[in-house]
C-alpha positions in Angstrom: 14.5 25.3 26.0 17.6 23.2 25.5 15.8 20.2 26.9 12.9 20.6 24.4 15.4 21.1 21.5 17.3 17.9 22.6 14.1 16.0 22.9 12.9 17.1 19.4 16.4 16.2 17.9 16.2 12.7 19.4 12.7 12.2 18.0 13.8 13.4 14.6 16.9 11.2 14.7 14.7 8.2 15.7 12.3 8.8 12.8 15.2 9.2 10.4 16.6 5.8 11.5 13.2 4.2 11.2 12.8 5.7 7.7 16.2 4.3 6.6 15.2 0.9 8.1 11.9 0.8 6.3 13.7 1.4 3.0 16.4 -1.2 3.5 14.3 -3.9 5.1 10.6 -3.1 4.8 8.4 -1.6 2.0 5.7 0.9 2.9 2.2 -0.3 3.6 -1.1 1.5 3.1 -3.8 1.6 5.7 -6.4 1.7 2.9 -5.1 -1.5 1.5 -8.5 -2.1 -0.1 -8.2 1.1 -2.1 -4.8 0.1 -3.6 -5.7 -3.5 -4.6 -2.9 -4.1 -7.1 -0.2 -2.9 -4.6 -1.7 -5.3 -2.1 -1.8 -8.3 -4.4 -1.2 -8.5 -8.2 -3.9 -11.3 -8.3 -6.5 -8.6 -7.7 -5.6 -7.0 -11.1 -8.6 -7.0 -13.4 -11.0 -8.0 -10.6 -13.7 -5.3 -10.6 -17.2 -4.8 -12.1 -16.4 -2.4 -15.0 -14.0 -2.7 -17.9 -11.3 -0.1 -16.9 -10.2 0.9 -13.4 -7.8 3.7 -12.2 -6.6 4.0 -8.6 -4.5 6.7 -6.9 -3.4 6.6 -3.2 -1.1 9.0 -1.3 0.3 8.4 2.2 1.9 11.2 4.3 3.6 9.6 7.3 4.3 11.6 10.5 3.2 14.9 8.9 4.9 17.2 11.5 8.3 15.6 11.4 11.0 17.3 9.3 12.1 15.2 6.3 9.5 13.8 4.0 8.0 10.3 4.6 5.6 10.2 1.7 4.3 7.4 -0.6 2.2 7.3 -3.7 0.8 4.5 -5.9 -1.1 5.0 -9.2 -2.5 2.1 -11.2 -4.6 1.3 -14.2 -6.0 -2.1 -15.1 -8.1 -3.4 -17.9 -10.4 -6.4 -17.4 -10.2 -9.2 -20.0 -13.4 -11.3 -19.5 -12.2 -14.1 -21.8 -9.8 -15.4 -19.1 -11.4 -13.8 -16.1 -8.4 -11.5 -15.4 -6.7 -8.5 -16.9 -3.7 -6.4 -17.8 -2.4 -3.7 -15.6 0.2 -1.1 -15.0 1.3 0.3 -11.6 3.6 3.2 -10.6 4.9 3.5 -7.0 7.0 6.2 -5.5 8.5 6.7 -2.1 10.4 9.6 -0.6 12.0 9.2 2.8 14.2 11.5 4.9 15.9 14.8 4.5 18.4 13.2 2.0 15.4 12.5 -0.3 16.0 8.7 -0.6 13.6 8.1 -3.4 12.4 4.9 -5.0 10.4 4.8 -8.3 8.9 1.6 -9.6 6.9 0.9 -12.7 5.6 -2.6 -13.4 3.2 -4.4 -15.7 0.8 -7.0 -14.3 -1.0 -10.0 -15.9 -3.7 -11.9 -14.1 -6.2 -14.7 -14.9 -8.9 -16.6 -13.0 -10.5 -20.1 -12.8 -13.6 -21.0 -11.0 -17.4 -21.5 -11.2 -20.6 -20.1 -9.6 -19.2 -21.2 -6.2 -15.7 -19.9 -6.2 -13.1 -17.8 -8.1 -9.4 -18.5 -7.9 -7.2 -15.7 -9.3 -3.5 -15.6 -10.1 -1.3 -12.6 -10.9 2.3 -12.0 -12.2 4.1 -8.7 -11.9 7.4 -7.5 -13.5 9.0 -4.1 -13.6 11.9 -1.7 -13.1 12.9 0.2 -10.0 15.2 3.3 -9.6 16.6 4.1 -6.2 18.4 7.4 -5.7 19.7 9.5 -2.8 21.0 13.1 -2.4 24.2 12.6 -0.3 24.7 16.3 0.0 21.8 16.4 2.4 23.3 13.9 4.8 24.9 14.9 8.1 28.1 13.1 9.3 29.8 13.0 12.7 32.6 15.4 11.8 30.0 18.1 10.9 28.5 18.1 14.4 29.9 20.5 17.0 29.5 19.4 20.6 28.2 22.8 21.6 26.5 24.2 18.6 25.2 21.0 16.9 25.2 20.4 13.2 27.2 22.9 11.1 26.5 22.5 7.4 29.5 24.8 6.5 31.9 22.1 7.6 33.0 19.8 4.7 32.8 16.2 5.8 35.8 13.9 5.4 33.5 10.9 5.0 34.0 9.0 1.7 30.9 8.9 -0.5 29.8 6.1 -2.8 30.6 6.4 -6.5 27.0 6.3 -7.5 23.8 7.9 -6.0 21.3 5.9 -8.0 20.5 2.4 -8.9 18.3 0.6 -11.5 17.2 -2.9 -11.1 14.6 -5.5 -12.3 11.9 -6.4 -9.8 9.2 -9.1 -9.8 6.2 -10.3 -7.9 3.3 -12.8 -7.9 0.0 -13.4 -6.0 -3.0 -15.6 -5.6 -6.5 -14.9 -4.3 -9.5 -17.2 -3.6 -13.1 -16.0 -3.1 -15.4 -18.6 -1.7 -18.9 -17.6 -0.7 -18.5 -15.1 2.1 -14.7 -15.6 2.5 -11.9 -13.9 0.6 -8.3 -15.0 1.2 -5.1 -14.2 -0.7 -1.3 -14.0 -0.6 1.5 -12.3 -2.5 5.2 -12.2 -2.7 7.2 -9.2 -4.0 11.0 -8.9 -4.8 11.0 -12.6 -5.7 14.3 -12.1 -7.6 16.0 -10.4 -4.5 17.4 -7.5 -6.5 20.6 -5.8 -5.5 19.9 -2.2 -4.5 23.3 -1.2 -3.3 25.0 2.1 -4.3 28.4 0.6 -3.7 30.1 -2.6 -4.9 29.0 -4.4 -1.7 25.8 -6.4 -2.5 22.7 -5.3 -0.6 19.8 -7.6 -1.7 16.3 -6.4 -1.1 14.4 -8.9 1.1 11.4 -10.6 -0.3 8.1 -9.2 1.0 5.3 -11.6 1.9 1.7 -10.5 2.2 -1.3 -12.5 3.5 -4.9 -11.1 3.7 -8.3 -12.5 4.6 -11.8 -11.1 4.9 -15.2 -12.3 5.8 -18.5 -10.6 4.8 -21.4 -10.8 7.2 -24.8 -9.7 6.0 -26.7 -7.7 8.6 -29.9 -7.4 6.5 -32.6 -9.8 7.3 -34.5 -9.3 4.1 -32.6 -11.4 1.5 -34.9 -10.1 -1.3 -33.0 -6.8 -1.3 -30.3 -6.0 -3.9 -26.8 -6.3 -2.7 -26.4 -2.5 -2.9 -29.2 -2.1 -0.4 -27.9 -4.5 2.2 -25.7 -3.7 5.2 -22.5 -5.6 5.9 -19.8 -6.0 8.5 -16.5 -7.0 6.9 -13.7 -8.0 9.4 -10.3 -8.3 7.8 -6.7 -9.1 8.7 -3.6 -8.2 6.7 -0.1 -9.7 7.6 3.1 -8.4 6.1 6.6 -9.8 6.6 9.9 -8.7 5.1 13.2 -10.0 6.6 12.9 -9.5 10.4 10.2 -6.7 10.1 6.5 -7.7 10.2 3.2 -6.1 10.9 -0.4 -7.2 11.4 -3.5 -5.1 10.7 -6.8 -6.3 12.0 -10.2 -4.5 12.0 -13.5 -4.3 10.2 -15.6 -2.2 7.9 -19.3 -1.3 8.0 -20.5 -1.1 4.5 -23.9 0.2 3.4 -24.7 1.5 -0.1 -22.2 4.2 -0.9 -20.6 4.6 2.6 -17.9 2.5 4.1 -16.6 3.2 7.6 -13.6 1.2 9.0 -11.6 0.9 12.3 -8.3 -0.9 12.5 -5.4 -1.7 14.8 -1.9 -2.3 13.3 0.7 -4.0 15.4 4.2 -3.1 14.1 5.9 -6.2 15.7 9.0 -6.1 17.8 10.3 -2.5 17.8 8.0 -1.4 15.0 5.4 1.5 15.2 1.8 0.5 16.0 -1.3 2.5 15.3 -5.0 2.8 15.5 -6.6 3.6 12.1 -10.0 5.0 11.1 -11.1 5.2 7.5 -14.1 6.7 5.6 -14.9 5.8 2.0 -17.6 7.2 -0.3 -18.7 5.5 -3.5 -20.4 7.9 -5.9 -22.2 5.9 -8.5 -22.3 7.9 -11.7 -23.9 5.3 -13.9 -25.0 2.4 -11.6 -26.5 0.2 -14.4 -23.4 0.7 -16.5 -20.9 -0.1 -13.7 -19.4 3.4 -13.6 -18.4 4.8 -10.2 -16.1 7.2 -8.5 -14.6 6.4 -5.1 -13.1 8.8 -2.5 -11.3 7.6 0.6 -9.5 9.1 3.6 -7.9 7.5 6.6 -5.8 8.6 9.6 -3.3 6.7 11.7 -2.9 7.5 15.4 0.4 6.1 17.0 -0.2 3.6 19.7 2.8 3.4 22.0 6.4 4.5 21.2 5.9 7.5 19.0 4.0 10.5 20.4 1.0 11.9 18.4 1.7 15.5 19.5 5.2 15.4 17.9 4.3 13.3 14.8 0.7 14.4 14.0 0.0 10.9 12.9 -0.3 9.7 9.3 -2.9 10.6 6.8 -3.9 8.8 3.5 -6.1 10.0 0.7 -7.3 7.9 -2.2 -9.4 8.2 -5.4 -10.6 5.4 -7.7 -12.6 5.4 -10.9 -14.2 2.5 -12.8 -16.0 2.7 -16.1 -17.3 0.4 -18.8 -16.4 0.5 -22.5 -19.2 1.0 -25.0 -17.7 -1.5 -27.5 -17.8 -4.4 -25.0 -20.5 -7.0 -25.6 -20.7 -10.5 -24.2 -18.2 -12.4 -22.0 -18.5 -9.9 -19.1 -20.2 -12.3 -16.8 -17.7 -15.1 -16.4 -18.3 -16.9 -13.0 -21.8 -15.3 -12.9 -23.4 -15.6 -9.5 -20.1 -16.2 -7.6 -18.8 -13.8 -4.9 -15.9 -11.7 -6.1 -13.0 -10.1 -4.2 -14.3 -6.6 -4.9 -17.5 -7.4 -2.9 -15.4 -7.2 0.2 -13.9 -3.8 -0.5 
């Protein structure tokens, strides 16, 4: 029994360290990147068929491990046809570890596009405020651990604590996206201003996060006279993230037909990072097809590939919901770049 307890403690300690590392050096990433488009790239803001869009995505990482590793992003964006972009707002929250190291960010986004019937090039700018906080009373220190009994919370630690347990800072980002026929390619940079997120007087600058994504849409339907909604597609994609020394690559494909989208992915966590196999299932419920109104549900699950054990972690689960609608007062101007492929055709 002691062996099993020791093994579980080591696993918990490893996850805690990884959680702390991800906060200090790497932002969280969603497996359903296509269901959180603004988090992926601010250039995708305002890029959808309707007039108003709302997205919500939640990620529960390593569900059976003590200490929360949960992430949430909620966004709303409004399309402005006159300049082919939009205005948006995104809220992101992360909670990691038993000390409840929380980060809350709210940011505004502005995007615009240029192009023609052959291509659409979009740009996005993001600016907001982040609050980072931790509950130091939940932390365990070396002088609170008995060699025989383990951690004893009744022992008062002699470790000095920082003067502050929360930090506010300005944060910024930018992105670009190009859709050309059956190709979609984009890139984004977050934390461009390298904000200081330290709780002490010693500077601790948040590393810039770079994102690159590319997709290709292949039509499986031989009859080109069908509407796009009745065709079947295979859409391979790759997403690359890099932040300081941490990096990951997700590669896979979706099968998309009408209101169903099934995906399979492999994510390589890089040197020392967690890798995983991912499966996703997306349903689009068209409430008013002609009016561009729809409701989307999505679910995905990550299975660890090497390193971490699925039996002890139970993998990672994501759920998402998205809603698009049109506004009755809108008239004219909605069809800028008419006939061109758009980024939302790939998701």
